[in-house]
N, C-alpha and C positions, 0 to 999 in steps of 0.2 A: 451190506455185505462187507466182510472184512477180508483184506488180502494180506497174506503173509509175505514178508520180504525175507528172503534167504540169500545168503552168500555162499558160494562154493569156496573151497580152500584156495583155488587158483585166483578167484576174484579178491579174496582177502589179502593174499600175498601181493597181488598187483596194486591194491589200494595202499597197503603199508609201504611197499617199495616206492610208489609214486610220492607219497608224503615224505619219505626219507630223502628221495632225490631232490625234492623242492627245498627241503631244509638245508641239504648239503650245498645246493646252488646258491641259496641266500647267504650262507656263511662264506662261500667262495667270493661272492659278489661284494661282500663288505670288507674283505681283507685288504684291498688296496687303500681304503680309507684309513684303516688302522695303521698300515705301514707308512702312509703319508704323515700321520700325526707323530709317529715314532721318528721319522726323518726330521721333522720340524724341531722336535725336542733335542735330537742329537746335534742339529745345526746350531741351535741356540747355545748349547753347552760348548761346542767347539769354538764358536765366536767369542764366548766369554774367556775360554782358555787362551785363545790367540791374543786377546787384549792383555791378559796377565803376562804372557810371554813377551809382548812388546814392552811393557813396563819394566820387566826384569832385564831385558836386553838393554834398555836405556840406562838402567843403573849400572850394569856391567860395563857398558861403553864409557860412561862418565868416570867410573873407578879406574878403568884402564888408562884413560886420558890423564887422570890425576897422577897415577903411578908413573907414566911415561914422563910427564912434566917434572915430577920429583926426581926421577932418575937422571934426567938431563941436567937440571940446574941445582939439584940438592935442596931446594927450598920447597915452597908450595905445600907446607904442612897444613896450612889453614884449609886449603881446598881438599886435601885428603881427609881432614876431620869432618868437613861439611859432607863429603860423599859418604863417609862412614856413618854419620848420623842419619842421613836420608835413607841409606840402605838398611840400617837397623829398623827405622820406622816402617819401611816396606815389608821387612820380614815379620815384624810384629803384626801389621795389618793382615798379612797373608795367612798367618796362623791363628787368627782369632776366630 
């Protein structure tokens, strides 16, 4: 004996709606993991940028120190040249 399985329109809509709700819930449940990965990427990029800023600030401070010393005693041209050379090297490395 063969039995026919039939679905009414309401049952079909209910099944499709349930599947859609399950898929939507799964997508919603997975978004915090994606956001966490995005935050880790952003944190790594910000840390790298912070390191570059620290190096740049170090060069700026040494240049200001050399300029102040040169202004006070009129000498210190060798230190100015050394700071200039290291600063140029930093600029070249940064833009490679």
